[in-house]
C-alpha positions as CSV (number, residue, x, y, z in Angstrom):
1,X,-44.5,-5.7,-36.1
2,X,-43.5,-2.2,-34.5
3,X,-40.0,-1.0,-33.9
4,X,-39.1,1.2,-31.2
5,X,-36.4,3.9,-32.5
6,X,-34.2,6.1,-30.1
7,X,-34.0,9.5,-31.8
8,X,-30.4,10.3,-33.3
9,X,-28.7,13.9,-33.5
10,X,-29.5,16.1,-36.6
11,X,-25.8,15.4,-38.1
12,X,-26.0,11.6,-37.8
13,X,-29.7,11.7,-39.1
14,X,-28.6,13.2,-42.3
15,X,-26.1,11.1,-43.4
16,X,-29.1,8.4,-42.8
17,X,-30.6,7.6,-46.2
18,X,-29.2,10.7,-47.8
19,X,-30.0,9.5,-51.5
20,X,-33.7,8.5,-50.5
21,X,-34.1,11.9,-48.9
22,X,-33.0,14.0,-52.1
23,X,-35.2,11.9,-53.7
24,X,-38.3,12.6,-51.4
25,X,-37.3,15.8,-51.6
26,X,-37.2,16.4,-55.6
27,X,-40.5,14.8,-55.3
28,X,-41.7,17.1,-52.9
29,X,-41.2,20.4,-54.9
30,X,-44.4,19.3,-56.9
31,X,-46.4,20.3,-54.0
32,X,-44.9,23.5,-53.4
33,X,-47.5,26.3,-54.5
34,X,-46.9,29.1,-57.3
35,X,-47.4,31.6,-54.5
36,X,-48.7,31.4,-51.3
37,X,-47.3,30.4,-48.0
38,X,-45.5,27.0,-47.2
39,X,-44.5,25.7,-43.5
40,X,-41.4,23.7,-42.8
41,X,-41.1,21.3,-40.1
42,X,-37.6,20.8,-38.6
43,X,-36.4,17.4,-40.0
44,X,-33.4,15.9,-42.1
45,X,-36.0,15.3,-45.0
46,X,-37.2,18.7,-44.8
47,X,-34.3,20.0,-44.6
48,X,-33.1,18.5,-48.1
49,X,-36.9,20.0,-49.4
50,X,-34.8,23.3,-48.3
51,X,-31.8,22.5,-50.1
52,X,-33.6,22.6,-53.5
53,X,-36.5,24.9,-52.4
54,X,-37.2,27.4,-55.5
55,X,-36.4,31.0,-55.1
56,X,-40.0,32.7,-55.8
57,X,-42.3,35.0,-54.3
58,X,-43.5,32.6,-51.5
59,X,-44.1,33.2,-47.5
60,X,-42.1,30.3,-45.9
61,X,-42.2,29.8,-42.2
62,X,-40.3,27.0,-40.4
63,X,-39.0,26.6,-36.7
64,X,-36.1,25.0,-37.8
65,X,-32.7,27.1,-37.4
66,X,-31.1,24.8,-39.9
67,X,-33.8,24.9,-42.5
68,X,-34.0,29.1,-41.7
69,X,-30.3,29.4,-42.5
70,X,-30.4,27.0,-45.7
71,X,-33.4,29.5,-46.5
72,X,-32.1,32.7,-45.7
73,X,-29.9,33.5,-49.0
74,X,-33.3,33.2,-51.3
75,X,-34.1,36.6,-51.5
76,X,-37.3,36.2,-53.5
77,X,-39.0,34.1,-50.1
78,X,-40.4,36.2,-47.3
79,X,-39.1,33.7,-44.6
80,X,-40.2,33.8,-41.0
81,X,-38.7,32.0,-38.2
82,X,-41.2,30.6,-35.4
83,X,-39.2,31.1,-32.1
84,X,-39.0,29.4,-28.9
85,X,-36.9,27.2,-26.8
86,X,-34.6,25.4,-29.3
87,X,-34.0,21.5,-29.2
88,X,-30.2,21.0,-29.5
89,X,-30.9,17.8,-30.8
90,X,-33.1,18.8,-33.3
91,X,-32.4,22.7,-34.0
92,X,-35.9,22.7,-33.5
93,X,-38.1,25.5,-31.7
94,X,-40.4,24.4,-29.4
95,X,-42.6,24.8,-26.6
96,X,-45.4,27.8,-25.6
97,X,-43.7,30.4,-27.8
98,X,-43.6,28.4,-31.1
99,X,-47.1,27.0,-30.0
100,X,-48.9,30.4,-30.2
101,X,-47.2,31.4,-33.3
102,X,-48.4,28.4,-34.8
103,X,-51.8,28.5,-33.7
104,X,-52.3,32.1,-35.3
105,X,-51.1,30.6,-38.9
106,X,-53.0,29.2,-41.7
107,X,-50.4,28.0,-44.7
108,X,-51.5,26.3,-47.8
109,X,-49.3,23.4,-47.6
110,X,-46.8,22.1,-44.5
111,X,-44.3,19.7,-45.2
112,X,-43.6,17.6,-42.1
113,X,-41.2,15.4,-40.8
114,X,-41.5,12.2,-38.9
115,X,-39.4,9.7,-36.9
116,X,-42.4,6.9,-37.6
117,X,-45.4,6.3,-39.4
118,X,-48.1,2.7,-39.5
119,X,-51.5,3.2,-41.0
120,X,-53.0,2.1,-37.2
121,X,-50.9,4.5,-35.2
122,X,-50.2,7.5,-37.8
123,X,-47.3,9.6,-36.9
124,X,-45.0,9.7,-34.1
125,X,-41.8,11.2,-32.3
126,X,-39.8,11.0,-29.4
127,X,-39.9,14.2,-27.6
128,X,-43.5,15.6,-26.5
129,X,-42.7,19.0,-27.0
130,X,-41.8,18.2,-30.5
131,X,-44.6,16.2,-31.3
132,X,-47.1,19.4,-30.1
133,X,-45.0,21.6,-32.9
134,X,-45.5,18.8,-35.2
135,X,-49.6,18.6,-34.4
136,X,-49.8,22.5,-34.2
137,X,-48.0,22.4,-38.1
138,X,-50.5,19.6,-39.2
139,X,-53.8,21.9,-38.1
140,X,-51.9,25.0,-39.5
141,X,-52.1,23.7,-43.2
142,X,-54.8,23.6,-45.9
143,X,-52.5,20.7,-47.2
144,X,-50.4,18.3,-45.5
145,X,-47.1,16.6,-47.1
146,X,-45.3,14.2,-44.7
147,X,-41.8,13.4,-45.8
148,X,-40.6,10.0,-44.9
149,X,-37.8,7.3,-46.0
150,X,-39.3,3.8,-45.9
151,X,-37.1,3.0,-43.0
152,X,-39.6,4.7,-40.9
153,X,-42.9,2.6,-41.5
154,X,-44.1,0.7,-38.7
155,X,-41.4,2.7,-36.6
156,X,-42.9,4.0,-33.2
157,X,-42.1,6.6,-31.2
158,X,-43.3,7.0,-27.9
159,X,-45.7,10.5,-28.9
160,X,-48.2,10.5,-31.6
161,X,-48.6,13.9,-33.1
162,X,-51.3,13.1,-36.1
163,X,-53.7,10.0,-36.7
164,X,-53.8,8.6,-40.1
165,X,-56.6,10.9,-41.3
166,X,-54.9,13.9,-40.2
167,X,-52.5,14.5,-43.0
168,X,-52.9,14.5,-46.9
169,X,-49.9,13.3,-49.0
170,X,-47.4,10.5,-48.1
171,X,-44.2,11.3,-50.1
172,X,-41.7,8.0,-49.4
173,X,-39.1,6.4,-51.9
174,X,-39.2,2.9,-54.0
175,X,-38.1,0.9,-50.7
176,X,-41.8,1.0,-49.5
177,X,-43.2,-2.1,-50.4
178,X,-46.2,-2.0,-52.5
179,X,-48.6,-3.9,-49.8
180,X,-47.7,-1.0,-47.5
181,X,-48.5,1.5,-50.2
182,X,-51.4,-0.2,-50.9
183,X,-52.4,-0.3,-47.1
184,X,-52.1,3.8,-46.7
185,X,-53.9,4.7,-49.9
186,X,-56.8,2.4,-48.5
187,X,-56.4,4.7,-45.2
188,X,-57.0,7.5,-47.8
189,X,-53.6,8.9,-47.7
190,X,-51.9,9.8,-51.2
């Protein structure tokens, strides 16, 4: 059974599942390369990663104002902020400006958030402009790592931005049932 989700604002979302998001962020650290380039999508799980992001010589791109502010103090990082129209609900830059910049990128790893995921439908989000940016982020990365707590499993939002074969790794929390984990692994997700 798939459930349809509405889109809460950033502050409201950050409080939800905070402990799980912190654990997911810690697990995601092992996918941050020693050198190279990283792309951080907007979202509360990716913001949790930004809060513990290592300070070393990495090139980091983001379209999230909140994540850019979090990473700005880390002097070893070379930080690029992707511009565009800012969605006030998510503090993410979207639309043509953002898409043009993303189309020119090729990064080692992208960390992506999602409002919902399932083995059948893949990843989805409520807003078409945000979905287009998330899709472009997936295309720009050699490896795409999705950060999503277990409450997003079998949730569907209006716009799909990546099929199950368009990302590589899903990092979730212990609330993800064993059967669900196996189904995702059988679909080719680590």
